[in-house]
N, C-alpha and C positions, 0 to 999 in steps of 0.2 A: 316452216317446221311441220313435219308430218305428225299428226295426232295419233296417240295410242288408242286402239279400240277399247271401249269399255267392256268389263267382264260381264258376261251374261248371268243374270240372276234367275235361278229356277223359279218357275211359277209356283205359287202356293198350292198345296194339295187341297183339293175341294172335297175330298172324301176321306173320312177317318174310319179305320177298322174298329169295331167294338166287339168285346167279349161278353157274352151273356152268361151270367151265373144263375143257375137254377138250383134252389135248395130241394133236397130230396126228403121225403118223409123219413122219420126215425121211428122204428118199431110201429110203423103204420100210422104215426101221428103226423098230421100235416104241419108244414112249417108255420103257417099262420097261428096254429094252436100252441106249438111248443115255444115259439118266440114270445107270445103273449104271456105264457107261464113264466118264462125266464125273466122278462121285464117285471112281472109282478113280484117274483121272488126277490129280485134285486131291490125293488122299492121297499118291500117288507123288511129286508135286512137293513137298509139305510134307516128306515124309521125305527127299527128295533134298537140300533146302536145309538141313535140320537135321542130317543124318547124313553127307552126302557133300560138298556144296558148300563148307563151311568148310575141308575138307581140300584142296580144289582151289585156292582163292584164298589160303589161308594155310597152306601145307604146311610143316611143320617140327616143332620140339619145344620144350617148356618146359625150359630148362636151369638147373640149380641150380649156382651158382658158390660155392665156398668156398676159402679159402687160409689158410695158416699162415705168417705172422700174418694176422689179419683187417685189413680196411681198405685192401686193395690195389685199384687201379683195374682195371676189366674193359674191354678193348677187343676188339671183334669187327670184323675187317677194317678196323682203324684208327679205328673210331668208339667213343667211350667210352659204355658203356651203364649204368654203375653202379660200385659198390664192394662187395667181398666182406664178408660173405655177401650174396648177392642172387640173385633168380630172374628170368629174362627169356626171352621167346620169341625163338627164332633159326630162321630159315628153313632148310629142308632143303638138304643139300649140304655141300661142303667150305668151311671158313672158317679164316681165320688168327685164332687166339685169343692175346691178349697179356694177361698178368697182371703188373702192375708196381707197385712201391712205392718211395719214396725210400729210399736206402741199402741196398736189396736187389737181388740179381741178377734181372733181368727174365726171365720165363718166356714163351716164344713157341713155339707149335706149331700144326700144322694139325689140326683136328678134323672128323670126319664127323658131321653132324647128321642123324638119321633123320627121316622124315616119316610121317604116318598119314593115309590117305585116309578111312577109315570111322570114324565116332564121334569125330573129332578135336575137335569142339566140347565134348563132355562128358568125353572121356577122351583128352586129347592125349598124344602121345608125350613121354616124359620122359627126361632125361639128367642125370647128376650129374658135375660136374667139380671135382676137388680139386687144389690146387697147394700145394707146399711150397717157399717161397722161402728162399734162403740169403742171409745178411747179408754185405754187401761191406765196409761202412765203419762199424763201431760207433763209432769216434771222432767221425766227422761227425754221427752220429745223436745222441750225447749232447751234442755242442756245440750243435747246433740246439735240442734240448730244453732245454738250460740257458738259451739266449737267450729262447726262448718263455716259459718259466716266469718268468724275470726280468721280461719285459715285462708279464705279468699282475700281478706284484707291485707295479708302479708305479701301477696303477689304483686299488687300494683293495679294498673288499669287494664281492662279488657280491650280487645280490638275486634275487627270484623270477623276474623277467622277463629277467635278464641273468646267465647262469651262465658260469663259467670252464670251459674244456675240460680234461679230465683229462690234461694234458700228461705228467706223470711216470708215471702209470699206463700210458698207451699206450706210452711209451718203454721202460719196464721189460718190458712184455709183448713188445715187438718184440725186445729184447735176448735174451730167453730163447727166442724162437721157433725158433732154429736150434740149440738145445742138443743135440738128438738126434744131429746129424751133426758138430757142432763144439763140443767141450767147453770150448774156451777163451773162448767168448763168454758173457757174462751177468754173473757175480758181480762181477768187478772193475769193469767199466764201470758197472754199475747202482749200486754203492756210491759210486763217485766222483760220479756224477750226483746222487745223493740227498744226499751230504754237502755238495755245493755248493748245491743247491736249498734246504737247510735255512736258509741265511742269507737267503733271500728269502721265507720263510714269514712273512707279516705279517697274515694274516686267517684266519678259520675255514674259508673256502672252499679256500684254498691248503693249509691244514693237513690237510683231508680228503683231498685228492689225495696229499699227502706220506705220510700214514699208510697209505693204501691201497697205494701203490706200495712202501712199505717192507715191508709184510707180504707183498706179492707177491714181492719180492726174496728175503725169507727162505724162501719156499716154492718158490724156483726157477721161478717162473712158474706154479705149480700152485695147487690149492685149499689155502688156509691151514688149519692145525690148531693145537692147543694149543702145540706147540713153536715155531711161528712167532710166535704172540702173546707167548710167553715171551721170544723174542728181541727183540721190540719193546719190552717192558717193561724189558729189560736196557739197551737204547739210551736209554730215557728216564732211567733211573737214572744212566747215564754222563753224560748232558747235565746233570742236576741237580748232579752232583758236580764236573764239569769246567768248567762255564760260570759266569761271575761273576754273571749276572743272569737265570738261567733262569726263576724265578717271575715276573719283570717281563715276560718274553717271553710267558708264559702269559696274562698280563693282556690282551694284545692279540689273541691268536690263538684263545682259547676263547670260546664263546658267553657272552653277558652273564650269564645265570642261573648258569652254572658259575663265572664269575669272582667273583660275589658270594659264593658258598660258599667259594671259594679264599681270598679276602681275610679271611674271618672265621675261618679255621683257625689253630690254634696253630702249625702248620708254617710258614705264611706270616709270622706275627708273629715267629717265631724267625729266619727268614731276613732280614727287614727289619732286625732289630736287628744281626745279624752283618754284613749288607751295608753298612749305614751305617758301622759300625766299620772294615770292610775298605777303605772309600774314603778313609781318612785316610793320609797319607804319614808313615811312620815316619822316624826319624833315618837309618836305613840306606837308605830309599827316596830320601832327599834327597841322598845322595852322588852326585856326578857323576863321569863318567870322560871323559878327553880323549884324542883321537887325536893321534898325533905330528904335529909341524909347527908353523909359526907361527900366530899368532892370525888372520891374514888372508893371502890370496894373490891374485895377479892372473893370469888366464889370457886371453890375447888381448885385453888391455885391460879385461876384465870382473873386477870385484872380488868375492871370496868371503870370507865371515866364518865363523870357526870356531864351531860349536855343540856344546858338550860333551854326551855322552850322559847319560841319567838317566831317572828315573821321573816320571810325572805322571798326573793323573786326566783321562782322555780323555773328551770328550763332555759335560762339565759346563758348563751355561750359567749365566752370572751372572743375578742376580735381575732386572736391568734389561733383559734380552734376552728375546725370545720365540722359540718353536720350534713348528713345525707338524709335526714328526716325532715321533709317539708312541713310537717305539722308540729315540729318542736318550737313552740312559741312560748314566751314568758307568761307566767301567771303568778299572782301574789298568793302565797300560802302561809298559814300559821300552823306550827306544830307544837305539841306539848313537850315537856322535858322527859328525859330518859337517861339511862346509863348505857354506854356502848363499849364493847370490847376494845381494848387499846391496841390489839393486833388482830390480824386475821386468824381464824382457827387453825392451829398447827396440827400436824399429823400425830404428835404425841397426845394432844388433847382429844382428838377423835379416837385414838386407840383406847383411851380410858372409857369413852362412851361405848365402844364396841364390846368391851369386857362386861358391860352391864346390860346390853341389849343385843343378844345373839342373833336376832332377826336380821340385823344389818351387817353381819360378818361377811367378809369376802367369800367365804365358802358357801354362802347363800345366794351368790350372784345369779345363778340360773333361775332360782325360784323368784327372786326379786324382779328379774327381767321378764319372766313370764307374767307377772302381775302388773307390768307396765310401770314399775316404780324406778327402774334404772335402765341404763343401756349397757352394752357389752364392756364399755370402758370403766365400769364402776370399780374404784380402788385398784386400778391396773398396777401390777407390780407388787402388790401386798401379798404376804403369806396368807394362804387360804386353807391351811391344814386344820380343819375343825375349829375349835375354840382358840387355838394358838395362833393369834393374829399379830402381825407386826408390819410396819411400813418398811420399805427398802432400807437396808443398812445405811446409817449415817444421814438419814433424811428426817429425823424426828422433829427438827425445828423448821422444816419447810412448811408452807401452808398446805393444808390438805386439799387435794384436787381430785378430780374423778368422782365427785359426789353429786348426787341429784338434789333437786329441791326437796323431795320427800326425806332424803337422808339428813339434810340440814335441819328440817323441821323436827325430825326425831331427836336430833342432838339437842335442840332447844327444849323440847319436852322433857328430856332426861335432866337437864339443868334446872328446869322449873321445879321438878320434884325435890331438888336439893337446896332450894332457897330457904334461908332461915325464917323463923317465925316472924321476925320483925319485918319481913318483906312478903307476908302472906297475901297482901293485896296486889302484888306484882306478878308478872309472868316473864319468862324468857322466851323471846321469839325473834324471827328475822325482822330487820327494819323494813318499813315501807319505803317506797321509792322517795317519797317526800322527806322522810326522816333521814335516810341515807344522804341525800343530796344536801339537806340542811346542815348536817354534821360536817360534810366535806367542805362546804362553803365557809362555815364558821371556823373550821380548822385553819383554812387559809394557807395550805401547803403550796410550795412552788415546784414546778416540774423537775428542776435540777436535783431536788431532794427525794424524788419519787422514783420507783423502780420501773423505768420504761426502757425500751430498746435502745434509745439514743442517750440515756442519762447514766446507765450503769454498764460498764464494759463487760461483755461476755454473758449478757442475760438474754440473748435471743433464743436460747434453747431450753431454759428452765428458770423457775422463779428463785428469788433470794429468800433466806430465812425470814420468818415473821419478825417485824420490828425493824427491818433494814431501812425502809423508807422514812422520810421525815415525819415528825410527830405534830408539826404545825402548832397552832395556838392552844389546842386542847390536850395534846399528848396522845393523840390517836394516830397510829402509824399505818402506812400503806393504804390509806383510803383511795389514793390515786396510784394506779400501777400495780405491779407484782402479779396479782390475779384478779380477774373479774369477780364480782361478788353477787350472790343471789339476793334478791329483795322479796318481800311478801306481796308485791303488787303485780297483777296481771299486766301484760304489755298490751295497751290499747292505743292505736295510732292517733286517734282523734281526741284523746283525753286532754292533752295540754290546752288546745284552744277552747274546749268546752268545759273547762274547769269552772266550778261555780264561783260566783262573786262572793267573797267572804268565807271561802272554804276554811275549815278549821283543821286541816291536815288530810292525809291520805287515808281517811277512815271509810266507813261503809258508803257514804254519799259523796265522796270526793269525785268530782267529774261527772256525776250522774245529774243531768240537767233538771230532773224532776225529783231529786232526793229519794230515789227508789233503792232502799237498802237491799231488797231481794234481788233486784237487777244487778247490783254491784257484786253480789255473791255468786252469780252464774259463772260457770267456767269458760275460759278462753283456751287458747292453745299454747301461748308462750308467756313466760314470766319475764319481768324486767330485770336486767342485770346492769351493774354500774361499775365504773372505776377504771376500766381498761386493764391490760395485763403487760407482762414483760415482753410480749410479742408486738405490742403497739408502740408507735412513736408518740412522744409527749405532745406534739403539736396536732394530734388528731383526736384527742380525748380531753374532755373537760368535765367538771361535776355535773353539768346538764346533759351530757351524752347519754342516750338511752340505747342499751343493747337488748336483745331478746333471745330467749332460749326455751326450748320445750322443757317442761318440768322434769322429765325423766332423763334428760341429757347429762352425760358425764364426760368431761373433757379435761385435759391437763392444763387448761387456761382459766378454769373457773373454780372458785372456792366460796367461802362465806365468813361472815362474822355475825354475832347475835347481839341483841340489846336486852336490857331489863327495863320494863316499862309498866306503868299502872295497867291493870287489866281493863280491857275495853268493856 
């Protein structure tokens, strides 16, 4: 085969043509001179914009703001720029600096901020400002912290993407912030807050905040040491000895792996054995005590029935009932005697009250709502033309609904003023949760005689007239069903297991492990409601069932009844 000739490759060029550029003088100035000048000018401009220009257009200082306590808002000339501790650039000159935090005295002063012209981009002028705020209202601080912590307790457990704020830790830190200048602030307020908050600890997240704040309290807001942890252990021992269901509370607030170890311990087994035995009523427990007076009495046409004092197992649910409250555990409680309304408060009864207390007229709904005493559903459907008030036609005997806790309390105060001289040592008020549940259990009504969705035909849309439900052993009607009823007790999830051993009723120290009456009086966010309504099935509600409702809430499913009891 004949081979194809290879293509010829041209030989590389061995010579390259070059163009020579020659700079000419400008205005008689040689190139070497004006190039040097140009380079020098460029260098000067670069240095100017790096070292001087930033100080001209942004003259000022980087100011570090700190405060005791931390977390205070920083305002410069009325504009919020952050919260302490924080660092921010502030232009040079005189400025009005305000450091403020709720419940503390606001600090306002004029500060002179320096500036730096040279090297401000790399080494700006710096200024440190520290403020020490003095507390003005520790009472309001702990009340607000109590409400916030109780709000988180209603949510459940936190998780990785949704963490609860350290409400108690922040509050205790704030309470001790002013200790250097005011030795009266800190210990008492912090302990009241923590004793109250304990009854709302129902998850490991809230327990973590509670423990941290407790150790901080024992260390007076400083770094904790062995003595402070020893004080914490002492508190735990007190809880174990004074509370009826402390280990049952631990079941809910400790992590799952720790609970597994807890339940397998001999200590837990011993507790359960003794606990079950302690939840039995002895012959002495079954003894009742009666207050003086007749078995029933009438006040302004309203009938009241005597309920003798005695002991009972509070929180126990019958096998046929269900409960979604994991901390609803039985506790032995004793209550004193009282008189209870034989029916729920009717619309006709409430109308008489309105005629004597115009503040609560339906026409005042907007003002009451603005004060946070009611919601928009207050006495919905009632006539609101000035003082001429009336419930919807034909409904006078229905239980009054759409009333807030405050409205129910006002009704009780009105009746207290109308008590005869023979009952001057008594007061009309809402029953506590313990008193209400005790009366319901003592009454012993059966579901088929109560107004529930499945026991009365056609009651899924509205309640029945007061007195429709069975009267039970005491002649007190509608304790179960028809409408939920307000009680005088705050809803605190952990109160049942932490009820005190030998508690004498739902009074100031009921459920407060350290018998702190001031702590018990601190506000929460929900009140306890009892009894169920016409919209519930009878197999889902028992005397032990605990409902909760914001005090201002007004709904068509919630009413109330009052009691006459010796003044506390």
